[in-house]
Kinemage of the C-alpha trace (Angstrom):
@kinemage 1
@onewidth
@group {chain A} dominant
@subgroup {mainchain}
@vectorlist {calphas} color= white
{ca met a 1} P -20.672 13.590 14.467
{ca asn a 2} L -18.806 15.495 11.772
{ca glu a 3} L -20.716 16.381 8.654
{ca gln a 4} L -19.124 15.151 5.427
{ca pro a 5} L -18.668 17.249 2.272
{ca asn a 6} L -20.455 16.090 -0.862
{ca gly a 7} L -18.771 13.066 -2.434
{ca val a 8} L -17.169 11.793 0.787
{ca asp a 9} L -18.627 8.906 2.769
{ca ser a 10} L -18.211 8.241 6.479
{ca asp a 11} L -14.940 6.372 5.889
{ca asn a 12} L -13.395 9.402 4.126
{ca ala a 13} L -13.394 7.539 0.793
{ca phe a 14} L -14.443 9.396 -2.334
{ca asp a 15} L -17.339 8.101 -4.400
{ca ala a 16} L -17.192 7.667 -8.171
{ca glu a 17} L -18.862 11.023 -8.799
{ca ala a 18} L -16.305 12.905 -6.697
{ca leu a 19} L -13.400 11.100 -8.344
{ca glu a 20} L -14.778 11.949 -11.790
{ca ala a 21} L -15.241 15.594 -10.802
{ca gly a 22} L -11.614 15.692 -9.733
{ca arg a 23} L -10.472 14.064 -12.957
{ca lys a 24} L -12.401 16.551 -15.075
{ca leu a 25} L -11.144 19.568 -13.159
{ca phe a 26} L -7.497 18.575 -13.463
{ca ala a 27} L -7.877 17.472 -17.096
{ca gly a 28} L -8.841 21.027 -18.024
{ca pro a 29} L -6.583 23.999 -18.709
{ca cys a 30} L -4.028 25.008 -16.118
{ca asp a 31} L -2.080 28.169 -16.801
{ca phe a 32} L 0.748 29.978 -15.072
{ca val a 33} L -0.564 33.310 -13.812
{ca ala a 34} L 2.260 34.979 -11.909
{ca gly a 35} L 5.367 34.487 -9.837
{ca ala a 36} L 5.933 36.776 -6.875
{ca ala a 37} L 9.169 37.235 -4.958
{ca lys a 38} L 7.758 40.108 -2.855
{ca ile a 39} L 4.462 40.530 -1.037
{ca asp a 40} L 3.461 43.548 -3.160
{ca ser a 41} L 3.933 41.451 -6.304
{ca leu a 42} L 1.255 38.912 -5.370
{ca pro a 43} L -1.676 38.909 -7.808
{ca ala a 44} L -5.030 40.091 -6.505
{ca pro a 45} L -6.998 37.132 -5.126
{ca ser a 46} L -9.793 36.059 -7.446
{ca leu a 47} L -10.297 32.292 -7.149
{ca thr a 48} L -10.294 29.900 -4.208
{ca glu a 49} L -6.641 29.101 -3.499
{ca val a 50} L -4.921 25.917 -2.345
{ca ala a 51} L -1.261 26.295 -1.423
{ca phe a 52} L 1.435 23.623 -1.567
{ca ala a 53} L 4.043 23.929 1.193
{ca gly a 54} L 6.920 21.713 2.254
{ca arg a 55} L 10.614 21.345 2.848
{ca ser a 56} L 12.920 21.915 -0.086
{ca asn a 57} L 13.064 18.858 -2.360
{ca val a 58} L 9.959 17.279 -0.795
{ca gly a 59} L 8.411 16.869 -4.242
{ca lys a 60} L 6.022 19.825 -4.501
{ca ser a 61} L 6.625 20.449 -8.200
{ca ser a 62} L 6.429 16.744 -9.037
{ca leu a 63} L 3.108 16.452 -7.207
{ca ile a 64} L 1.626 19.501 -8.970
{ca asn a 65} L 2.748 18.089 -12.321
{ca ala a 66} L 1.211 14.698 -11.481
{ca leu a 67} L -2.092 16.249 -10.403
{ca thr a 68} L -2.389 18.272 -13.595
{ca gly a 69} L -1.065 15.540 -15.868
{ca arg a 70} L 1.712 17.768 -17.135
{ca lys a 71} L 5.451 17.190 -17.053
{ca thr a 72} L 6.695 20.769 -16.923
{ca leu a 73} L 3.926 22.926 -15.443
{ca ala a 74} L 5.887 23.281 -12.216
{ca arg a 75} L 9.628 23.104 -12.649
{ca thr a 76} L 11.247 20.146 -10.911
{ca ser a 77} L 14.829 19.956 -9.779
{ca ser a 78} L 17.064 17.754 -7.650
{ca thr a 79} L 18.596 20.930 -6.266
{ca pro a 80} L 16.912 22.043 -3.014
{ca gly a 81} L 15.778 25.644 -2.863
{ca arg a 82} L 15.191 26.003 -6.610
{ca thr a 83} L 11.718 27.557 -6.243
{ca gln a 84} L 12.360 31.036 -4.848
{ca gln a 85} L 9.009 32.712 -5.428
{ca val a 86} L 5.302 32.099 -4.942
{ca asn a 87} L 3.944 30.699 -8.208
{ca phe a 88} L 0.238 30.851 -9.113
{ca phe a 89} L -1.502 28.469 -11.548
{ca asp a 90} L -5.109 28.987 -12.692
{ca leu a 91} L -6.862 25.617 -12.882
{ca gly a 92} L -9.804 25.935 -15.249
{ca his a 93} L -10.856 29.290 -13.761
{ca gln a 94} L -12.132 27.291 -10.770
{ca leu a 95} L -9.144 26.915 -8.464
{ca met a 96} L -5.783 28.627 -7.991
{ca leu a 97} L -2.880 26.304 -7.220
{ca val a 98} L -0.137 28.118 -5.307
{ca asp a 99} L 3.388 26.678 -5.212
{ca leu a 100} L 5.249 28.123 -2.211
{ca pro a 101} L 9.044 28.252 -1.874
{ca gly a 102} L 10.487 25.269 -0.032
{ca tyr a 103} L 11.512 25.845 3.560
{ca gly a 104} L 14.279 24.391 5.698
{ca tyr a 105} L 17.137 24.713 3.209
{ca ala a 106} L 19.859 26.403 5.253
{ca arg a 107} L 22.465 26.376 2.449
{ca ala a 108} L 20.373 28.848 0.473
{ca gly a 109} L 21.917 31.607 2.551
{ca lys a 110} L 20.573 33.440 5.583
{ca gly a 111} L 19.251 36.420 3.639
{ca ala a 112} L 17.371 34.281 1.122
{ca val a 113} L 15.910 32.056 3.842
{ca gln a 114} L 14.651 35.084 5.792
{ca ser a 115} L 13.189 36.648 2.650
{ca trp a 116} L 11.337 33.478 1.645
{ca gly a 117} L 10.134 32.966 5.203
{ca gln a 118} L 8.698 36.477 5.440
{ca leu a 119} L 7.000 36.152 2.045
{ca ile a 120} L 5.405 32.812 2.951
{ca asp a 121} L 4.344 34.096 6.361
{ca leu a 122} L 2.698 37.223 4.958
{ca tyr a 123} L 0.967 35.250 2.220
{ca leu a 124} L -0.443 32.647 4.625
{ca lys a 125} L -1.692 35.233 7.123
{ca gly a 126} L -3.268 37.694 4.739
{ca arg a 127} L -4.806 35.736 1.864
{ca ala a 128} L -8.602 35.924 2.030
{ca lys a 129} L -9.141 33.345 -0.736
{ca leu a 130} L -6.785 30.761 0.753
{ca arg a 131} L -8.912 27.695 1.543
{ca arg a 132} L -6.312 25.134 2.537
{ca val a 133} L -2.570 24.601 2.757
{ca leu a 134} L -1.281 21.187 1.756
{ca val a 135} L 1.762 20.528 3.941
{ca leu a 136} L 3.857 17.994 2.050
{ca ile a 137} L 5.927 15.511 4.035
{ca asp a 138} L 8.449 13.075 2.543
{ca thr a 139} L 7.210 9.627 3.618
{ca arg a 140} L 10.792 8.450 4.103
{ca arg a 141} L 11.609 11.216 6.585
{ca gly a 142} L 8.358 11.949 8.420
{ca ile a 143} L 7.617 15.232 10.164
{ca gly a 144} L 10.664 17.277 11.134
{ca pro a 145} L 11.209 20.395 13.274
{ca ala a 146} L 10.757 22.802 10.336
{ca asp a 147} L 7.461 21.118 9.429
{ca arg a 148} L 6.224 21.406 13.005
{ca asp a 149} L 7.132 25.094 13.058
{ca val a 150} L 5.016 25.665 9.933
{ca met a 151} L 2.130 23.641 11.361
{ca thr a 152} L 2.244 25.587 14.619
{ca gly a 153} L 2.148 28.861 12.695
{ca leu a 154} L -0.892 27.669 10.760
{ca asp a 155} L -2.572 26.555 13.987
{ca asn a 156} L -1.937 29.957 15.548
{ca thr a 157} L -3.425 31.812 12.577
{ca ala a 158} L -6.297 29.324 12.119
{ca val a 159} L -5.353 28.517 8.516
{ca ser a 160} L -6.693 25.076 7.568
{ca tyr a 161} L -4.022 22.616 6.443
{ca gln a 162} L -3.748 18.960 5.475
{ca ile a 163} L -0.766 16.625 5.548
{ca val a 164} L 0.080 15.039 2.194
{ca leu a 165} L 2.750 12.356 2.170
{ca thr a 166} L 4.938 12.342 -0.948
{ca lys a 167} L 7.107 9.551 -2.365
{ca ala a 168} L 4.932 6.885 -0.715
{ca asp a 169} L 6.414 4.302 -3.090
{ca lys a 170} L 9.807 4.869 -1.456
{ca ala a 171} L 8.660 4.459 2.157
{ca gly a 172} L 10.701 1.318 2.749
{ca lys a 173} L 10.360 -2.436 2.719
{ca gly a 174} L 6.924 -3.922 3.213
{ca ala a 175} L 3.551 -3.055 1.744
{ca asp a 176} L 2.451 -1.336 4.948
{ca ala a 177} L 5.467 0.977 5.413
{ca ala a 178} L 3.677 4.093 4.142
{ca asp a 179} L 0.555 3.168 6.127
{ca ala a 180} L 2.616 3.043 9.314
{ca val a 181} L 4.029 6.520 8.658
{ca ala a 182} L 0.548 7.863 7.938
{ca ala a 183} L -0.797 6.308 11.143
{ca arg a 184} L 1.930 7.937 13.258
{ca ile a 185} L 1.305 11.331 11.707
{ca thr a 186} L -2.465 10.974 12.070
{ca glu a 187} L -1.985 10.398 15.776
{ca glu a 188} L 0.401 13.340 16.126
{ca ile a 189} L -1.871 15.895 14.479
{ca lys a 190} L -4.953 15.010 16.537
{ca thr a 191} L -4.199 17.829 18.975
{ca arg a 192} L -3.523 20.444 16.287
{ca ser a 193} L -6.420 22.839 15.943
{ca ala a 194} L -6.145 23.701 12.234
{ca ala a 195} L -5.092 20.293 10.913
{ca his a 196} L -7.430 18.284 8.697
{ca pro a 197} L -7.711 14.794 10.238
{ca asp a 198} L -7.060 12.860 7.027
{ca val a 199} L -3.472 12.209 5.907
{ca val a 200} L -3.184 11.603 2.150
{ca gln a 201} L -0.527 9.246 0.778
{ca thr a 202} L 0.716 10.071 -2.717
{ca ser a 203} L 3.351 9.112 -5.226
{ca ala a 204} L 3.983 11.201 -8.318
{ca his a 205} L 5.844 8.195 -9.759
{ca thr a 206} L 3.188 5.468 -9.348
{ca gly a 207} L 0.079 7.657 -9.189
{ca thr a 208} L -0.874 6.522 -5.692
{ca gly a 209} L -3.394 8.916 -4.121
{ca ile a 210} L -3.449 11.312 -7.094
{ca ala a 211} L -7.104 10.661 -8.010
{ca glu a 212} L -8.171 11.039 -4.381
{ca leu a 213} L -6.288 14.291 -3.919
{ca arg a 214} L -7.788 15.653 -7.136
{ca ala a 215} L -11.252 14.805 -5.782
{ca ala a 216} L -10.542 16.537 -2.474
{ca leu a 217} L -9.365 19.701 -4.203
{ca ala a 218} L -12.317 19.680 -6.603
{ca ile a 219} L -14.639 19.711 -3.577
{ca leu a 220} L -12.781 22.703 -2.140
{ca ala a 221} L -13.290 24.530 -5.427
{ca leu a 222} L -17.064 24.324 -4.999
{ca pro a 223} L -18.727 27.255 -3.198
{ca gly a 224} L -20.176 26.546 0.209
{ca gln a 225} L -18.321 23.280 0.841
{ca leu a 226} L -16.789 22.444 4.208
{ca ser a 227} L -13.027 22.845 4.522
């Protein structure tokens, strides 16, 4: 039987105390620290880090803005490949949010794609304070080959990651459309060694799953908690 972190019951639902802790953490200050386009430009690790990864235009910036309750903390754009560096945000001196460049955008140019890929790879493999990678998946598209490549790399390097579905409000017709996508992905990741078993559904537009994801990240910010 798996032990549960504080604030999580056996059904993986967060209690009121955990939800409030998440709300308080993300209601506090969140400041841009640095942007790094090269590995030697990364800031020295100081806080527990949670990284946001995903295909270009998956909604990483929109999700970070929704979590922090800010409209322009992370720059959003309809143009894939806009984020070209690793951006660090200090959340209340308790947690570092790390926005990684989007992957899978071939039109960015071969040189740029290789550069981003190497930067992401080196960051993920060598970051001692990295606690979890949130791998964002567009609910409308599901997991693609580029996502599986990233997941396999994380499995091979034993870096804990969790699938977060974005744009759940656009999953399709029927109230259970997003649930069906989440169920398929949950089944697929069962055999992946570094994958967290819980798939989180979110929508930056409607607020679905935002409180729960805040609670999960607040738990990770606490010393000694299970990942």
